[in-house]
N, C-alpha and C positions, 0 to 999 in steps of 0.2 A: 466771299461770304465765309464767315467764321464757322467753326465747328458748332458753337452754341446756336447760331442762327439756323444752321442746317437741321439740328435736332429739334428746334422749336417748330420749324416748318413741317418736319416729319410728324411731329406730335399733332399739329393742327389737321393733318390729312388722315389721321387714324380713325377707325370706326368707333362706334359707341361702346362696343364690348371692351376694347383696350382702355378707353378712358374710364369706364365704370370700374374695371379691374384696378387701375391705378388709384382711383379715389377710395375704393374699398380697402385696398392694402394700406393706404395712409390712415384710414379710419381705424383699422385693426392695430396699427402701430401706436396710434394715439390712445386707444383703450388699454393697450398693454403697458404703455408708459404711465397711464393713470393708475392702473392696478399696482404697478411698482411703487408709485408715489404713495398710494393708499397704504401699502404694506409698511412703509416707514412711519406713518402717522397713527395707524390703528393697531389693534391687538390681533387682527386676523392674519392668516398665512396666505397672502396674496402674491407672494414672490413667484412661486411656480406658475401660477395662472398668468401673471404679467409677462414672464419670459416666454411662455408658450405662445401667447398672443403675438408677441414681437417676432418670434421665429416663424409663425404661420404667415404673418404679414410679409416677411422677407421672401418666403417661398412663393406667395401669391404675386409678388412684385417681379419675379424673375422673367416670366414670359413677356410681360408688358414692357419692361426695361429693354429686353433684347429686341423687341419689335421697334421701339422708338430710337434707341441709340446705336445698335449694332447692325441691324438688318439693312441691306442696301436696296 
């Protein structure tokens, strides 16, 4: 079984809290990227808000990624 298959099987056995955390972190990253994109098209200063949302999403991702990929 390859490393990817092992990680996928681990992901399927995780609890609801880990899966919700992963989904929420990806949502925050998408909102952050959207805010950055809006900053380039509009006259508002969305750059700081976009970068903060992306950093928060990465911080929220750390425990879930650790659980799925690194924890044995």
